[in-house]
ZABADREN-726409 format. One record per residue (C-alpha): x, y, z. Coordinates in steps of 0.25 Angstrom, whole numbers, always signed. Example, Ala and Ser with C-alpha at 12.3 -4.5 7.8 and 13.67 -1.06 7.14 Angstrom:
% ZABADREN-726409
  east north    up
   +49   -18   +31
   +55    -4   +29
This chain:
% ZABADREN-726409
  east north    up
    +0    +0    +0
    +5   +14    -3
    +9   +22    +9
    +1   +35   +12
   +11   +41   +21
   +17   +49   +10
    +5   +51    +2
    +6   +64    -6
    -5   +74   -11
    -6   +75   -26
    +0   +88   -25
    +4   +99   -15
   +11  +112   -17
   +13  +126   -10
    +8  +139   -16
    +2  +152   -14
   -13  +156   -15
   -21  +169   -13
   -30  +169    -1
   -38  +181    +3
   -29  +190    -5
   -16  +185    +0
    -6  +175    -4
    -5  +162    +4
    +3  +150    +4
    -5  +138    +0
    -2  +123    -1
   -10  +115   -11
   -13  +100   -10
   -19   +90   -19
   -23   +78   -12
   -24   +64   -19
   -38   +58   -16
   -47   +48   -21
   -51   +58   -31
   -63   +67   -36
   -76   +59   -36
   -82   +68   -48
   -69   +66   -56
   -75   +72   -69
   -70   +86   -71
   -65   +87   -85
   -52   +95   -81
   -48   +88   -69
   -36   +79   -69
   -35   +78   -53
   -46   +67   -54
   -36   +57   -58
   -27   +60   -45
   -33   +51   -35
   -32   +38   -27
   -39   +26   -33
   -47   +15   -25
   -43   +21   -12
   -51   +18    +1
   -55   +29   +10
   -46   +26   +21
   -34   +26   +12
   -38   +38    +5
   -39   +45   +19
   -25   +41   +23
   -19   +45   +10
   -25   +59   +10
   -21   +61   +25
    -7   +57   +20
    -7   +67    +9
   -11   +78   +20
    +1   +73   +28
   +10   +74   +16
    +6   +89   +14
    +8   +92   +29
   +22   +85   +29
   +27   +91   +16
   +22  +106   +18
   +23  +115   +29
    +8  +119   +31
   +12  +131   +40
   +17  +138   +27
    +3  +137   +20
    -9  +146   +22
   -18  +138   +12
   -20  +123    +9
   -27  +120    -4
   -32  +106    -5
   -36   +98   -17
   -38   +83   -20
   -41   +74   -32
   -55   +79   -30
   -62   +85   -18
   -56   +87    -4
   -70   +86    +2
   -75   +74    -5
   -75   +64    +7
   -72   +52    -2
   -60   +59    -7
   -55   +65    +6
   -60   +58   +18
   -65   +67   +30
   -53   +63   +39
   -44   +68   +28
   -51   +82   +28
   -50   +83   +43
   -35   +79   +43
   -32   +88   +31
   -39  +100   +38
   -31   +98   +51
   -18   +98   +43
   -22  +111   +35
   -28  +117   +47
   -26  +132   +48
   -24  +134   +33
   -33  +140   +22
   -38  +127   +15
   -44  +126    +2
   -49  +112    -2
   -55  +108   -15
   -68  +100   -17
   -79   +97   -26
   -92  +105   -22
  -100   +92   -19
   -91   +88    -8
   -92  +101    +0
  -100   +98   +13
  -101  +108   +24
   -97   +98   +35
   -84   +93   +28
   -80  +108   +24
   -83  +112   +38
   -75  +101   +44
   -63  +103   +35
   -64  +118   +38
   -63  +116   +53
   -51  +107   +51
   -43  +117   +44
   -48  +130   +51
   -39  +135   +63
   -45  +149   +63
   -34  +155   +55
   -42  +158   +42
   -56  +164   +41
   -59  +153   +30
   -49  +142   +31
   -55  +133   +21
   -60  +135    +7
   -67  +124    -1
   -63  +124   -16
   -73  +119   -26
   -71  +118   -41
   -83  +125   -47
   -76  +128   -60
   -87  +136   -66
  -100  +142   -62
  -106  +137   -75
  -113  +123   -73
  -113  +120   -88
   -98  +122   -89
   -94  +115   -76
  -102  +103   -81
   -99  +102   -96
   -85  +107   -96
   -79  +102   -82
   -89   +91   -78
   -88   +96   -63
  -100   +90   -58
  -104  +102   -50
  -114  +114   -52
  -112  +128   -48
  -124  +127   -38
  -117  +115   -31
  -104  +123   -30
  -112  +134   -23
  -118  +125   -14
  -104  +119   -10
   -99  +133    -8
  -110  +136    +1
  -107  +124   +10
   -92  +128   +10
   -95  +141   +15
  -105  +136   +25
   -94  +127   +31
   -86  +140   +33
   -76  +137   +21
   -73  +146    +9
   -75  +142    -6
   -65  +141   -16
   -70  +140   -31
   -62  +134   -42
   -66  +138   -56
   -61  +133   -69
   -58  +141   -81
   -60  +135   -95
   -65  +121   -93
   -67  +112  -105
   -76  +117  -117
   -76  +132  -114
   -70  +142  -123
   -60  +152  -118
   -71  +163  -117
   -81  +153  -111
   -71  +150  -100
   -68  +164   -97
   -83  +168   -96
   -86  +155   -88
   -75  +159   -78
   -79  +173   -76
   -93  +169   -74
   -89  +158   -64
   -80  +167   -56
   -92  +177   -54
  -102  +166   -51
   -94  +158   -41
   -88  +170   -34
   -98  +171   -23
   -96  +157   -19
   -81  +157   -19
   -71  +163    -9
   -60  +159   -18
   -60  +156   -33
   -50  +149   -41
   -50  +149   -56
   -44  +136   -61
   -39  +136   -76
   -42  +123   -83
   -29  +115   -86
   -27  +102   -94
   -26   +91   -84
   -22   +77   -89
   -33   +66   -92
   -44   +76   -91
   -55   +79  -101
   -49   +93  -103
   -36   +87  -107
   -43   +79  -117
   -49   +91  -124
   -36   +99  -123
   -28   +88  -130
   -39   +89  -141
   -37  +104  -142
   -51  +106  -137
   -48  +113  -124
   -38  +124  -120
   -35  +129  -106
   -39  +144  -103
   -30  +155  -108
   -23  +163   -97
   -29  +175  -104
   -43  +170  -100
   -38  +168   -85
   -34  +182   -84
   -47  +187   -90
   -55  +179   -80
   -46  +183   -68
   -46  +198   -72
   -61  +198   -73
   -64  +191   -60
   -70  +199   -49
   -62  +192   -38
   -49  +185   -36
   -48  +172   -43
   -37  +162   -40
   -31  +156   -52
   -19  +147   -54
   -17  +144   -69
   -11  +130   -67
    -4  +126   -80
    -5  +140   -85
    +3  +142   -97
    +3  +128  -101
    -5  +121  -112
   -13  +113  -102
   -16  +125   -93
   -21  +139   -95
   -12  +146  -105
   -10  +157  -116
    +1  +157  -126
   +12  +153  -117
   +19  +167  -118
   +10  +174  -108
    +6  +162   -99
   +16  +163   -89
   +14  +177   -85
    -1  +176   -85
    -1  +163   -76
    +9  +170   -66
    -1  +182   -66
   -13  +173   -63
    -6  +166   -52
    -1  +180   -46
   -15  +185   -47
   -21  +173   -40
   -12  +177   -28
   -13  +192   -28
   -25  +195   -35
   -18  +205   -44
   -28  +207   -56
   -20  +218   -62
    -9  +207   -65
   -19  +199   -73
   -24  +211   -80
    -9  +215   -84
    -7  +201   -89
   -20  +201   -97
   -17  +215  -103
    -3  +211  -106
    -8  +201  -116
    +0  +192  -125
    -1  +187  -140
   -10  +176  -135
   -21  +185  -129
   -27  +188  -143
   -28  +173  -145
   -35  +172  -132
   -45  +183  -136
   -47  +176  -150
   -50  +163  -142
   -61  +170  -133
   -68  +176  -146
   -67  +164  -155
   -67  +151  -147
   -80  +144  -148
   -87  +136  -137
   -85  +121  -136
   -74  +120  -147
   -59  +118  -147
   -51  +130  -142
   -45  +139  -152
   -31  +138  -146
   -22  +128  -139
C-alpha cells in the first residue's frame, strides 16, 4: 500500500493578492481529492486529477496528510491569506469529509481563507462550522466561499460551458453563505466555447454588472486551453480562439468596481493573447492592476496600441456567431 505520510497536494505556491485594497501574502493550495461529481464542464482539465476507487477512510487520511504537508513545508505565519482549491468542490462531503474540513480549519485558523466549491454543496451549517474553525477574531470576514458562476446568462452557461447551474441557484447559495457569516467570491469566465470575441466582451460586461450585488470579491478568469477538454478539441480544429488581451483591457477599464484577473497562460497560443509583441506588457499590466487597482495603467496600455489592435477591431466587427474564429 502507498504511504500517505508524504502525500502532497496537486500544487502549492506562494504569491500576493489584493484584499480590501491592500497587497497581502497568500498561499494557494490545490488538494487532490476523489474529484468533481459534476465532471462535465467543457473547459476544465482538473476533472482528470483525482483519486480513483478510494474509500472514505483512506480519502480522509490522504487529505489530512496533504494538509500536514502544507503545514510542514511552508511557514504559515508568513501568509495572511490561504486559497483552497480541490479537484472539484471543497464543501462536497463525498470529496472532502467533514473531519478534514474541521482539521484544515484548525491548521489555517487566523488566516483569511478562500475556499472554492460548486454552489450545490453550499450548506449554511457546513460553512458556519468551517468559519468557526478558521476564525480567531483577527479578521472581520475570515472566510470567503468562492463559486464559479462563469456568466449570468443561463443559456451561455448551459450550452457553452455545461456548468449544471442556474443564476438563481447561485444567488440562493450566495444568500446561504452570507447567512452563515462568510463572504462571497465569484468567478466569471471570459469567452467560453462558441462565442465570438464581441459576444464574449458583451457577456462579461453584463455578467459583472449583474453579479456584483451578490459578490464581495469578483475574479474574472480568462479561458485557456487545458488538455483533454472539449475546448482543446475545438481549438485543435481552429474552431476556437482564446480571448484577445485587448478584450480583457476593454472589460476591466469599463468595470464599475475592482475586478481581480490573473491572465494564466497570457501571451501563449493556449492562453489569452494578442500578436506576441505587446502581450508581455499587457499581461504584466493586468497583474499589477489586480494588486493595486491602477486603472490608469490599463488605459495607457490600451491607448498605446499595437499593430494587432486593428486586427482585434476588425474581428469585433466581422466575426459572426457560431462560426470558426477569423484569427488564430
